[in-house]
N, C-alpha and C positions, 0 to 999 in steps of 0.2 A: 331582596336580597342583603338587608339589612342582616336578618335575621343567620342567613349561610355566613356569612364576615364575621358575627359575633360567633356562630357556633367553629366556625377555624381557631377563632382567635385562644379557645380553651385547649387546641390539639398543638404541644410543643414539641421538643424535641423528645425528652423524657416520656412522652404516650408512645410513641415510636419504640423506644429503647424497650418500654416494656411488654408491647406489642412481638417486637423479637425473640426477644425472651422467653418469654409466655410459648410461641409458637415450635422456637427449637427446644423447650423442655417437654413440649409436647411429642415434638418429631423423638424424640430420643427415648422417652418413657414409652410409644410406639414401636422403634427398633429392637429395642429389649425387653419385648413384651411385658413392659412394667404398670400395666391398669389395674384400676379400682373402680369400688361405685364410692363415692362419698356425697354425704348430705348437702345439698346446693345452697340451702340454708344456714350451711355453717359460714358462706358469704356473705351473706345480709348479716349476722350476727355481729363476725370477726370484723371486716372492714366496711360496708356500705353502713350501717348502722354508727358507729362512730364519725364516720364523715360528713354524714347528713344533719348530726348532731352540732358539730361543728362549723359548717356551712349555715344553720340556722341562729347561730350562737354571735356568729360575724355579722349578719344580717340584722341581727336585733342591734348589737354594736352601733352597727354603721347608721341604723335609723335614729338611734340616740344621739349619736352624733350629729347627724343633720340638722335634726331637732333643736341643739344646742346651738347649733351655729346659726340657724337660724331664729334663734333670740337671741343673740350675740348679735346681728345684724340689726335685728329688731332695735334694739336698747343704744345702740350706737346711732342710728338714726333720728331715735325719739331724739335725745340728749344735742344732735346737732340739730333739732328742729328748735328746742327748747334755747341753746344758746344765739342761736340765729333770730331766732324772732322776739323773743323776751330781753336776750341781754345786750345785746350788739346793739341795738338803736338807745338803751341806756347806759352803756359802756363804749368808750372810744377805742381801747386797748382791745378788745374782744373783738376779733376778726372770723368769722364764717369760714372764710378759708383757708385760713391760719388752724382752724380745728379739723376741718376737712383735711387738710395734708396731713396733719401730724395722725389721723385716725387712718390713712390711709395708710402711715406708716406702720404702723400699731398692726393692723390687719394681715402685712404683710409679714411682719415680725412672728407672727399668731401660725402662721401657714408654714414658716421656717421654722419653727418650735416644733409642729407636731408632724412633721414629717422627719424632721431629724430624728434617729432613736439613740442619739448619745445626749440628749436633751442640755443644750447651753447652757451653762449658768448666765453668762452674760447675755445672751438673746432673754432669758428672763427675766436679767433686772431689767434690760431697755422694756420687755411687757408692762413692768412693776413700776417704772419709771411713768409710762404714759396714763398707768390708774392715779397715780401721786399726782401729774398735773392734772391730770381732770379732776379730781378733787378740789383740788387748791382753784382753779377756773370756775367751780361749782360756788365755792365759796364766797363768789362776785354776787352772788343771788341774792346774800344777805347784804350786801353792801349798798343794792340797788332798792332795797325795801321789798323784798320779795322774797320771805320766810317758807311759806306755803309750796311754791317753787322748787326752793333750793332742799326741803325734805321731797320731793317726789324725784327731783334730778340723783341725788343722793341715794336713792331707792334703785333707779334702775345703773348705776354703777355698780352696786352693789351686785345686782342681777348677772350685770358684765362680768365681775368678774366670778361669780360662781358659772357661770356659761362655759366661760374660759379653761376652770379649775378641772370642770367635766370633762372636756373635751382635752385637756391633756391626761388626765387618767385613764380616758380610754385607748391614748394613741400609748401611753406606757405598760398598758396592765391589757394581756391579747387573752385568748382562750386557751383555756388549761395545756400547758406547755405537755405533759405528760402524754395528754389524750390524742395532742397533733404529733408527736414524738410516736407512741403504739401507730398512729396510720400510718406514719410513712414506711416506719421497718415491715409491717404486715404487708402494706402496699407493695414491698419489692421481695418478701418470700411470696407472696402469692401463685406466682409463673410457675414457682419449681414445689409448691406444696400440692400443688390443686392437677399440676398438669398430667399423673396418673388420671385422674379422671376424666380432663379432657381428651385422652389419648382414646378412650377405651369406647368413647363415640364415633372412632373411624372404622371401626369393629360393624357399626349400622349400617355407614355411611360413608364413604370416602372423604376426605379434608372437613367432615363437618366438626372435628375434635380442634383442629387448626381456626375455622373461621370461629369457633365459640370461644377459644380461647383468646384470639383478636376482640373481638367483641368486649366480652368482660374487659378486658386489661384496659379496652379504651375508654370504657365507661369509667372504670374505678379511676383514673389517671386521669380521666376528664374532670371527675367530683373533685377529685385532690387538688387540679390544679383553679377549679371557682372556689375551693375553700382559701386559700393561698390568696389569690388575688382581692376577695372580699375583707380578709384577714386584717390589714391595714386602709383603713376606709380613707390616707392621707398622703399614700404614698404616689398617687397617679401613674398606677402601674395598672391597675383593675379599670375592667369597662362600669363597675357601678360608684367610684372614686367620687369624692366630693372634688369638687370643682370652683375651687378658689376666689377664680376671676370670675368666673360667669355668676356666683354665688354672693359678689361684694356690692352690697345697694349704695355703702358710701360712693363707689367710684362712680355714678350716675347723678349723681344731686349735683346741682349747681348753686354756684356762692352767692 
């Protein structure tokens, strides 16, 4: 049942519209006897290949984003334990609860920043203020005589900043815009260009041309929908987007 639910999810209004246009164009070509034979491989070269390439590139970006978000969570958890176990017992003004609350606010800012296509400068300033505060907190390891631990947590902070910047760039830069524009334009022209070819099948078997036209349209538009859903793994619109709430490891830690 879940597979059927996911299958239906990628069928939208555009799928139905393109299918209807394709069937209508096929009918008109048959009515006016405008039929011809066309190489079916042209559909694969002109539409399917660019779509599959875009889907593959989008999934690679998503997997990279998942890996970096996991790294970011891992470093933050390591920093939390370092401050809780090695610093809070030696410094009264270092509270694990305060560290956890600030980190939760930071992760919320990161999630909002990655979802926001306009990239608010104020939000980014808040993110880097957290990094500044954390760097200042790390300096307390020197005050309590733990220089080796200070070097370690500074390395973790550096890797946390690196992971955030990679996530930010994945959010800002997508798969090639020209390729996506080409796929969309050709996908909309496809029902008209191939209508004479689909109409030719009706001479062999009645209504077969309409069936083939609709099937081709549904397959191509559904592939396009999958690509659009995976294109931005942060917007919570696709089935495979990153779930910032479930993947937030700091949230499940106790003080």
